[in-house]
N, C-alpha and C positions, 0 to 999 in steps of 0.2 A: 503495501500500498503505501510504504515511505520510499520514495527516492531523492536519496540525500547528492548534490551538486557537490559537494564537497566535505571529507571527512569532518563528522564532529558536529554539521549542518539542524541536525534533527537536535540535542541536546542544547543548542545553544538555543535554537528560538523556542526550546520548552523550557528556559532560560528567563527567556526576553518576557513571555508568556504569561508566566507566573511574576514579574515583576510589573508587566502591566496591569496585573488583575488587583496586584495590593495596591499598587498606587491608584489605581482606578475607587477602589473600595473605599482606600482612608481619605481620600478629596470628596467624594461623591459622598456616602454615606455617613462617614467620619465628620468631616469638616462643614462641608452645607446641608447635611441632612437630607437631600437628597437622592434620592434612587434614581431618579432619571438623568442625570448627569452621564454618571458611569454608566446605566444600559443605551444610553447615544453612542456614547463612546465603543464599550463592547460591541454591540452589536451593530451598528455602523460597519465596524473595523472588519468584524467577522463577515458579515453577509455580504459587502462591498469589497474585501478584498478576495475573497472567496469565490464571487461571479468573476470577477476582472481577471482570475487565474483562469475558472474554468473555461467560461466563453472566448476569453481570447488565444487559448489555448488548441483549444476544440474545433471553434468557429472562426476567429480571427484568421482575414483575408487581406486588412488594410494596415500593412505593418509601418510602424516610424520608431527614431530611435532621436531622442532628447541629447545623448551623449553618446560615447561611446559602449560603455554597458547597459543601457535600459534600450532593454529591446520591447514593446509595445505594440496591442493593435489598438486601432479604432474602437473596432465593436468592445474590447475589453474594460477599454476606456468607460463605454457609453453601460457597459451593465456593473459596472463601479459605482457610476452615478445613479443610474434606476435605483440598486440595492441600498444603495446609502441615504436615497430620497424617502424609499418608501418605509423604509423600517425604520429613521426617526418621525416622519411625519405620523406613521402608525402610531410609535409611543407618546407622541405628543398629543394626539386624539385620547389614547387612552387617559393618559393624564387629562382628562379634562381642559385643554388648549380649546379653543374655538377652531373651527376648521381652515377660515383664512391664514390663521396664525400658526396652525400644524403646517400648511401646506407653505407657505412663507420660508419658518424654519427650514422644513422640512429641506426644499431648494438649497437654502444655505449649506444647509449641514450635508447634503449632495455634490453640490461643485465644491464645497472644501473638503469634502473626504477623498472625490475624486482627484482631486490635485494632488494630495498628502502621498494617493497609491501613487498615479504618474508620476512625479520627483522622487521619489523614494527610490533610492539605489537599493539593486536587488537584495530581498529578504529583509531590510531596513523598514520594511510600511508595517512589518509586524509591530514595531516599534512608535513610527510616524504617527501611524495612523489613529490608534485607540489615545496616544498621548493628546495628540494636535488638537480632534473631537472634543476631547474632555474638558482643556484649555479652552476651547472654544463657545463650547456650554456655558462652562465655568465663567467665562467674560460678562456672555449673553445673561446669564442669570442673577450677576451682579450687577448688570446694569437695571 
């Protein structure tokens, strides 16, 4: 099921995931007392990164490179946007935000999350997506 691109990749990724979960739980449930912030970060990253990887790998036909390391597909980037948008919009709606606010913030998180996935170096989106989404949601929460 897992295929390592380089030795130790799975261990390294699991270590990052545990750190991200601990950081997200501490900031969202512990400091801000809002589980929504952590859920947007973790679910947005999980569904966004997963859909970008699966759709980009198996259905991606329009390839582009931002630098020498990142090879992305337009289909994967679009899938990431849609997944983060739908996930965050649904969570906001469940937490009793109005439909208009849920759609607006969902669009923001969709664009921001897909940009984080797009510009992260190979494998670092496991760190940058959830932390970036968490910090963005915290800033919006404090405003």
